[in-house]
C-alpha positions as CSV (number, residue, x, y, z in Angstrom):
1,X,38.6,83.9,66.4
2,X,35.0,84.9,67.2
3,X,33.2,82.3,69.3
4,X,29.8,82.0,70.9
5,X,27.7,82.1,67.7
6,X,28.5,78.6,66.6
7,X,26.1,76.0,68.1
8,X,27.4,73.1,70.1
9,X,28.1,69.9,68.1
10,X,25.0,68.3,69.6
11,X,22.7,71.1,68.6
12,X,19.8,70.6,66.2
13,X,20.5,74.1,65.0
14,X,23.9,73.1,63.6
15,X,24.2,73.6,59.8
16,X,26.9,71.7,58.0
17,X,28.0,72.5,54.4
18,X,29.4,69.7,52.2
19,X,31.4,70.6,49.1
20,X,31.9,67.6,46.8
21,X,29.1,65.0,46.4
22,X,31.2,62.0,45.5
23,X,31.4,58.9,47.6
24,X,33.2,60.5,50.4
25,X,31.1,63.7,50.5
26,X,27.8,61.6,50.5
27,X,29.2,59.4,53.3
28,X,30.0,62.4,55.4
29,X,26.6,64.0,54.7
30,X,24.9,60.8,55.7
31,X,26.4,60.5,59.1
32,X,26.0,64.3,59.7
33,X,22.3,64.5,58.8
34,X,21.4,61.2,60.7
35,X,23.0,62.7,63.8
36,X,20.5,65.6,63.7
37,X,22.4,68.3,61.9
38,X,21.1,70.2,58.9
39,X,23.2,69.5,55.8
40,X,23.6,71.6,52.7
41,X,25.1,69.8,49.6
42,X,26.9,71.5,46.8
43,X,29.1,70.3,43.9
44,X,30.8,72.0,40.9
45,X,29.1,69.5,38.6
46,X,25.7,70.7,37.5
47,X,22.9,68.8,39.2
48,X,25.3,66.6,41.2
49,X,24.0,67.9,44.6
50,X,20.4,67.0,43.7
51,X,21.4,63.6,42.6
52,X,23.4,63.1,45.8
53,X,20.4,64.1,47.9
54,X,18.2,61.7,46.0
55,X,20.7,58.9,46.5
56,X,21.0,59.6,50.2
57,X,17.2,59.5,50.6
58,X,17.3,56.2,48.8
59,X,19.9,55.0,51.3
60,X,17.7,56.1,54.2
61,X,14.8,54.2,52.8
62,X,16.9,51.0,52.4
63,X,18.0,51.4,56.1
64,X,14.3,51.6,57.0
65,X,13.5,48.4,55.0
66,X,16.3,46.6,56.9
67,X,15.1,47.8,60.2
68,X,18.2,49.8,60.9
69,X,16.4,53.2,60.8
70,X,13.0,54.3,61.9
71,X,10.7,55.7,59.2
72,X,10.1,59.0,60.9
73,X,13.9,59.4,61.5
74,X,14.5,58.9,57.8
75,X,11.8,61.4,56.8
76,X,13.2,64.0,59.3
77,X,16.7,63.4,57.9
78,X,15.5,64.0,54.4
79,X,13.9,67.2,55.5
80,X,17.2,68.4,56.9
81,X,19.1,67.6,53.7
82,X,19.2,70.4,51.1
83,X,20.8,70.5,47.7
84,X,22.4,73.9,46.8
85,X,23.1,75.0,43.2
86,X,26.1,77.2,44.2
87,X,28.6,77.8,47.0
88,X,26.6,80.9,48.0
89,X,24.0,78.4,49.4
90,X,26.5,77.6,52.1
91,X,26.1,81.1,53.7
92,X,25.0,80.5,57.3
93,X,26.8,77.2,57.6
94,X,28.6,76.7,60.9
95,X,31.0,74.1,59.5
96,X,31.9,73.5,55.9
97,X,33.6,70.2,55.0
98,X,35.3,69.9,51.6
99,X,35.6,66.6,50.0
100,X,36.8,67.6,46.5
101,X,39.7,66.4,44.3
102,X,42.9,65.8,46.2
103,X,44.7,68.8,44.7
104,X,46.3,71.5,46.8
105,X,45.5,74.4,44.3
106,X,41.9,73.4,44.1
107,X,41.4,73.2,47.8
108,X,43.1,76.5,48.5
109,X,41.0,78.2,45.8
110,X,37.8,76.7,47.2
111,X,38.5,77.9,50.8
112,X,39.5,81.3,49.4
113,X,36.0,81.6,47.9
114,X,34.3,80.3,51.0
115,X,35.9,82.9,53.1
116,X,33.8,85.5,51.4
117,X,30.6,83.5,51.9
118,X,30.5,82.1,55.4
119,X,30.6,83.8,58.7
120,X,33.9,84.8,60.4
121,X,33.6,82.1,63.0
122,X,32.6,79.3,60.6
123,X,35.0,76.3,60.6
124,X,36.5,75.3,57.2
125,X,37.4,71.6,57.4
126,X,39.3,69.6,54.7
127,X,38.9,65.8,54.2
128,X,42.3,65.6,52.7
129,X,44.1,62.3,53.2
130,X,47.6,63.4,52.2
131,X,47.9,67.2,51.7
132,X,49.3,69.4,54.5
133,X,46.5,71.3,56.3
134,X,49.0,74.1,56.9
135,X,49.5,74.5,53.2
136,X,45.8,74.5,52.5
137,X,45.2,77.2,55.0
138,X,48.2,79.3,54.0
139,X,47.3,82.7,52.5
140,X,43.7,82.7,53.8
141,X,42.5,85.7,55.8
142,X,41.6,83.4,58.8
143,X,43.9,80.3,58.6
144,X,43.2,79.7,62.3
145,X,39.8,78.3,61.5
146,X,41.0,75.6,59.0
147,X,41.5,72.1,60.1
148,X,41.7,68.6,58.8
149,X,38.7,66.3,59.2
150,X,39.8,63.1,57.6
151,X,37.3,60.3,57.2
152,X,37.7,56.9,55.6
153,X,35.7,55.2,52.9
154,X,33.0,54.0,53.3
155,X,32.4,56.7,55.9
156,X,29.3,55.2,57.6
157,X,31.1,51.9,58.3
158,X,34.7,53.1,59.0
159,X,34.1,54.5,62.4
160,X,37.3,56.7,62.6
161,X,38.0,60.3,61.8
162,X,41.4,62.1,62.2
163,X,41.2,65.7,63.3
164,X,44.3,67.6,62.3
165,X,45.3,71.1,63.4
166,X,47.6,73.0,61.0
167,X,50.4,75.2,62.2
168,X,48.0,78.2,62.7
169,X,44.8,76.3,63.6
170,X,43.1,77.5,66.7
171,X,42.9,74.7,69.4
172,X,39.2,75.5,69.8
173,X,38.6,74.5,66.3
174,X,40.3,71.1,66.8
175,X,38.4,70.5,70.0
176,X,35.1,71.3,68.3
177,X,35.7,68.9,65.4
178,X,36.8,66.2,67.8
179,X,33.4,66.6,69.6
180,X,31.6,66.7,66.3
181,X,33.2,63.6,65.0
182,X,32.2,61.8,68.2
183,X,28.6,63.2,67.9
184,X,28.5,61.6,64.4
185,X,29.3,58.2,65.9
186,X,33.0,58.0,65.1
187,X,36.1,57.6,67.1
188,X,37.8,61.0,66.7
189,X,41.5,61.2,67.2
190,X,43.8,64.2,67.3
191,X,46.8,64.2,65.0
192,X,49.6,66.7,64.1
193,X,49.8,68.0,60.6
194,X,52.4,65.6,59.2
195,X,52.5,63.6,56.0
196,X,49.9,60.7,56.2
197,X,48.7,61.9,59.6
198,X,48.2,58.7,61.6
199,X,46.6,56.0,59.6
200,X,48.2,56.6,56.2
201,X,51.5,57.1,58.0
202,X,51.3,53.9,60.0
203,X,50.1,52.0,57.0
204,X,53.3,52.5,55.1
205,X,55.0,49.6,56.8
206,X,52.7,46.9,55.6
207,X,52.7,47.5,51.9
208,X,56.3,48.8,51.4
209,X,57.8,45.9,53.4
210,X,55.7,43.4,51.5
211,X,56.8,44.8,48.2
212,X,60.4,44.7,49.3
213,X,60.1,41.0,50.0
214,X,58.7,40.5,46.5
215,X,61.5,42.6,45.0
216,X,64.1,40.4,46.8
217,X,62.5,37.3,45.5
218,X,61.8,36.0,49.0
219,X,58.3,34.9,48.2
220,X,55.8,34.8,45.3
221,X,52.7,37.0,45.4
222,X,50.3,34.3,46.7
223,X,52.9,33.0,49.2
224,X,53.4,36.4,50.6
225,X,49.7,37.1,51.0
226,X,49.0,33.7,52.5
227,X,51.7,34.0,55.1
228,X,50.7,37.4,56.3
229,X,47.0,36.5,56.4
230,X,47.5,33.2,58.2
231,X,50.4,33.9,60.6
232,X,49.8,37.5,61.4
233,X,46.1,37.8,61.0
234,X,45.8,40.5,58.4
235,X,42.4,40.5,56.6
236,X,44.1,40.9,53.2
237,X,47.7,40.2,52.1
238,X,49.6,43.3,50.9
239,X,49.1,42.4,47.2
240,X,45.4,41.8,47.7
241,X,45.1,45.1,49.5
242,X,47.0,47.0,46.8
243,X,44.7,45.4,44.1
244,X,41.6,46.4,46.1
245,X,42.6,50.0,46.6
246,X,44.1,50.4,43.1
247,X,47.7,51.3,42.3
248,X,46.5,54.6,40.8
249,X,45.6,55.5,44.4
250,X,48.2,53.6,46.4
251,X,51.4,54.1,44.6
252,X,51.2,58.0,44.4
253,X,50.5,58.0,48.1
254,X,53.6,55.9,48.7
255,X,55.7,58.2,46.7
256,X,54.2,61.3,48.2
257,X,54.8,60.3,51.8
258,X,58.3,59.1,50.9
259,X,59.2,62.5,49.4
260,X,57.4,64.6,52.0
261,X,59.5,62.9,54.6
262,X,62.6,63.8,52.5
263,X,63.3,60.3,51.4
264,X,63.0,58.6,54.8
265,X,64.2,55.0,54.1
266,X,61.3,53.6,56.2
267,X,58.8,54.7,53.6
268,X,60.8,53.8,50.5
269,X,58.5,52.5,47.6
270,X,59.5,49.8,45.2
271,X,60.0,50.0,41.4
272,X,57.6,47.2,40.7
273,X,54.4,49.1,41.5
274,X,55.6,52.1,39.5
275,X,56.0,49.8,36.5
276,X,52.6,48.2,37.1
277,X,51.0,51.7,37.3
278,X,52.7,52.7,34.1
279,X,51.4,49.5,32.4
280,X,47.9,50.1,33.6
281,X,47.8,47.0,35.9
282,X,46.0,48.9,38.6
283,X,44.2,46.0,40.3
284,X,40.7,44.8,40.7
285,X,39.1,47.9,39.1
286,X,40.6,47.0,35.7
287,X,40.6,43.3,36.1
288,X,44.3,42.7,36.6
289,X,47.1,43.8,39.0
290,X,49.0,41.4,41.2
291,X,46.1,39.0,40.5
292,X,43.5,38.6,37.7
293,X,39.8,39.2,38.3
294,X,36.8,37.8,36.4
295,X,33.9,39.8,35.0
296,X,32.2,39.2,38.4
297,X,35.1,40.9,40.2
298,X,36.2,37.6,41.9
299,X,39.9,37.0,42.2
300,X,41.3,34.2,40.2
301,X,43.1,31.9,42.7
302,X,46.8,31.4,42.2
303,X,48.1,28.3,44.1
304,X,51.5,28.2,45.7
305,X,54.0,25.9,44.1
306,X,53.4,22.3,45.2
307,X,56.4,20.9,47.1
308,X,57.4,17.2,47.3
309,X,57.1,15.8,50.8
310,X,59.0,13.2,52.8
311,X,59.6,12.5,56.5
312,X,62.9,13.0,58.2
313,X,64.3,10.1,60.3
314,X,65.2,12.6,63.0
315,X,65.3,16.4,63.7
316,X,68.0,18.5,65.4
317,X,66.6,21.8,66.7
318,X,68.8,24.7,67.4
319,X,68.6,25.9,71.1
320,X,70.0,29.4,70.4
321,X,66.6,30.8,71.2
322,X,65.0,28.3,73.6
323,X,61.7,30.0,73.8
324,X,61.3,29.8,70.1
325,X,62.7,26.3,69.9
326,X,60.1,25.1,72.4
327,X,57.3,26.2,70.0
328,X,58.8,24.3,67.1
329,X,59.4,21.2,69.3
330,X,55.7,20.9,69.9
331,X,55.1,20.7,66.1
332,X,57.9,18.1,65.7
333,X,56.3,16.0,68.5
334,X,52.9,16.3,66.9
335,X,54.4,14.9,63.6
336,X,55.8,11.9,65.6
337,X,59.4,12.5,64.5
338,X,62.2,11.8,66.9
339,X,64.2,14.8,68.1
340,X,67.9,14.6,68.8
341,X,69.1,16.0,72.1
342,X,72.8,16.3,71.4
343,X,74.7,19.5,71.1
344,X,75.6,18.6,67.5
345,X,73.2,17.1,64.9
346,X,73.6,13.5,63.7
347,X,74.8,12.8,60.2
348,X,71.2,12.4,58.8
349,X,69.2,14.7,60.9
350,X,67.1,17.6,59.4
351,X,68.6,20.7,61.1
352,X,66.1,23.5,62.1
353,X,67.0,27.0,63.1
354,X,64.6,29.7,64.4
355,X,66.0,33.0,63.2
356,X,65.0,36.3,64.8
357,X,65.7,39.1,62.4
358,X,68.4,37.1,60.7
359,X,68.5,34.7,57.8
360,X,69.1,30.9,57.9
361,X,72.6,31.3,56.4
362,X,73.9,33.4,59.3
363,X,72.5,30.8,61.7
364,X,74.2,28.0,59.8
365,X,77.6,29.8,59.9
366,X,77.3,30.7,63.6
367,X,76.4,27.1,64.7
368,X,78.7,25.4,62.1
369,X,75.8,23.5,60.6
370,X,75.5,21.7,57.2
371,X,73.6,24.2,55.2
372,X,72.5,21.5,52.7
373,X,70.2,19.9,55.4
374,X,69.3,23.1,57.3
375,X,66.1,25.1,57.1
376,X,64.8,28.1,59.1
377,X,61.2,28.3,60.3
378,X,58.9,31.1,61.4
379,X,58.3,30.6,65.1
380,X,57.1,34.0,66.4
381,X,53.4,34.4,65.8
382,X,50.5,32.1,64.9
383,X,51.7,28.6,63.9
384,X,48.2,27.0,63.9
385,X,47.1,28.0,60.4
386,X,50.3,27.9,58.3
387,X,53.9,27.0,58.8
388,X,56.7,28.8,57.0
389,X,59.9,27.0,55.9
390,X,62.9,29.1,54.8
391,X,65.7,27.5,52.8
392,X,69.3,28.5,52.7
393,X,70.9,28.9,49.2
394,X,72.5,25.5,49.8
395,X,69.5,23.6,51.2
396,X,69.0,20.4,49.2
397,X,65.7,19.3,47.6
398,X,65.7,16.3,49.9
399,X,66.0,18.4,53.1
400,X,63.2,20.8,51.8
401,X,60.9,17.8,51.1
402,X,61.5,16.5,54.6
403,X,60.8,19.9,56.2
404,X,57.6,20.2,54.2
405,X,56.5,16.7,55.2
406,X,57.4,17.4,58.8
407,X,55.5,20.6,59.2
408,X,52.6,19.6,57.0
409,X,52.1,16.2,58.7
410,X,49.0,17.3,60.6
411,X,47.4,18.9,57.6
412,X,48.5,22.4,58.1
413,X,49.5,24.3,54.9
414,X,53.3,24.9,54.5
415,X,54.7,27.9,52.6
416,X,58.3,27.9,51.4
417,X,60.4,31.1,51.1
418,X,63.9,31.9,50.2
419,X,66.5,33.0,52.7
420,X,65.6,36.3,54.2
421,X,66.7,38.3,57.2
422,X,63.6,38.2,59.5
423,X,61.7,35.8,57.3
424,X,58.3,37.4,56.3
425,X,56.1,37.9,59.3
426,X,58.8,39.1,61.6
427,X,60.1,41.7,59.1
428,X,56.6,43.1,58.3
429,X,55.2,43.2,61.8
430,X,58.4,44.7,63.4
431,X,58.5,47.3,60.7
432,X,54.9,48.3,61.4
433,X,55.5,48.5,65.2
434,X,58.7,50.6,64.6
435,X,56.8,53.2,62.5
436,X,54.1,53.5,65.1
437,X,56.8,54.0,67.7
438,X,58.2,56.9,65.6
439,X,54.7,58.4,65.4
440,X,54.5,58.3,69.2
441,X,58.1,59.6,69.5
442,X,57.4,62.7,67.3
443,X,54.2,63.4,69.2
444,X,52.0,63.1,66.1
445,X,49.3,61.3,68.2
446,X,48.7,59.8,71.6
447,X,49.8,56.2,71.8
448,X,46.3,55.0,72.5
449,X,45.0,57.0,69.6
450,X,47.6,55.5,67.3
451,X,46.3,52.0,68.1
452,X,42.7,53.0,67.9
453,X,43.1,54.8,64.6
454,X,45.1,51.9,63.0
455,X,42.7,49.1,64.1
456,X,39.6,51.1,62.9
457,X,41.2,52.6,59.8
458,X,43.3,49.7,58.6
459,X,41.6,46.7,60.2
460,X,44.8,45.3,61.7
461,X,44.3,42.5,64.2
462,X,46.0,44.6,66.9
463,X,47.1,48.2,67.2
464,X,50.8,48.3,66.3
465,X,51.9,49.4,69.8
466,X,49.8,46.8,71.5
467,X,51.2,44.3,69.0
468,X,54.7,45.2,70.0
469,X,53.8,44.8,73.6
470,X,52.3,41.3,72.9
471,X,55.5,40.2,71.0
472,X,57.7,41.9,73.6
473,X,59.5,45.3,73.0
474,X,62.8,43.6,73.5
475,X,62.0,40.9,70.9
476,X,60.9,43.6,68.4
477,X,64.1,45.5,69.1
478,X,66.2,42.4,68.5
479,X,64.5,41.8,65.2
480,X,65.1,45.4,64.0
481,X,68.7,45.5,65.2
482,X,69.5,42.2,63.4
483,X,67.7,43.4,60.3
484,X,69.7,46.6,60.2
485,X,73.0,44.9,60.9
486,X,72.5,42.2,58.3
487,X,71.0,44.4,55.5
488,X,73.0,47.6,56.2
489,X,69.7,49.4,55.6
490,X,68.8,52.3,57.9
491,X,65.2,51.5,57.0
492,X,65.2,49.1,60.0
493,X,66.9,51.4,62.6
494,X,64.9,51.2,65.8
495,X,62.9,54.1,67.0
496,X,64.2,55.7,70.2
497,X,60.6,55.2,71.6
498,X,61.0,51.5,71.2
499,X,64.6,51.3,72.3
500,X,64.1,53.1,75.6
501,X,61.0,51.2,76.6
502,X,62.5,47.9,75.6
503,X,65.6,48.6,77.7
504,X,63.5,49.8,80.7
505,X,60.9,47.0,80.5
506,X,58.1,49.5,79.8
507,X,55.0,49.2,77.7
508,X,55.1,50.9,74.3
509,X,52.0,52.8,75.4
510,X,54.0,54.3,78.3
511,X,54.1,58.1,78.1
512,X,56.7,60.2,79.9
513,X,55.8,62.7,82.5
């Protein structure tokens, strides 16, 4: 590749071409021009580039009004922003970023045309979110200058960009785009050219495991979302998130990544969202999905089923996992209910087990408990905002009422779920951690970059590897092994990255020499 003619990413002489003036294209243009680069806009739709320029100038003016941008800086940015009527206007650009339709044929065709317009050392960058960079570059005269430059919507607010080198991409190109992304105010992370790259790959665990819990009848839609928001700290429950992004976007990505990984069980989609997609229940954009939305776009609240409550005369708490039992003992004490200390429960005691990757039924059988008065409880993460009670198939209504009364005695909401290996939060979080471990194992990204990309790109409360360290790698490993054994599903097989670090007592961020 020719080098030396392209300005440094910090240079005011840098000229950026933007193909595609939709929401993503305008967002990329905004951060590029405000960083000091010259930006040329083009779009296949007649007049779209001029409209985009006007809209961007309007955005700059609003930023000035809010005191977030100086007036002279806004005027200078407007002067550096040019609308082009054809691709030929991009001659002389040092970097061209395409943000067109997510279609492999269209992107390959575009880059083929651009090769005859731009200089030999110009970089061609694709904002693809799911297509292989290697496939986009294949067949070009200079595939070594093509790389992924994947931003997230809305670009000015989502401060993360994935830089992806294809099989033939020159390392100099990747390094240049990493520096450029940082210049534009984003955290720029390096990723291998694999399906979903980092963020969309790591994000498969949340939605697919949530949908699996729905499919198994473990929880209702509002119960599932409430549990994962309140106990794990996600901003949105999986159903709320799918409604927001739209199933016309989310479900094809789920299927695409699943098939691109040759039916890897960890990424297996569920039938329910395909049926919803077929029915047109796409989510918020059409007014109905998992939830219904008013004309103002606000979600219509769906309350969880109201459970009768009573108070148990006494509680017997399993000591199979003392560290988890201790957390539940604090809640029992706060409710003012006596706790039995014997090795076996009394005849009227409410029996409580604290499963880790198992269901309450298995715990009952192993400890020879009366399943009709036994419940499992979530004991792993945040217990302050919501308590989760899990019944066995034999749990009586009376025992459930006593469990709800006990754990709701201090005013904390209580959610009830059916028997499930790993309850809800354990299953979902362990699955997320395990997928991130596989990303690290396959060298797709640096462990620190995995966490940085996921927290910035998905808004998780912690990076998945840091989350695994917080819970404890050995605990995550136990959950997954128990899930795999009880369900017989290889979806839950632990990553070698997780297994080795758990056994050696190492952090999940630990890299080998």
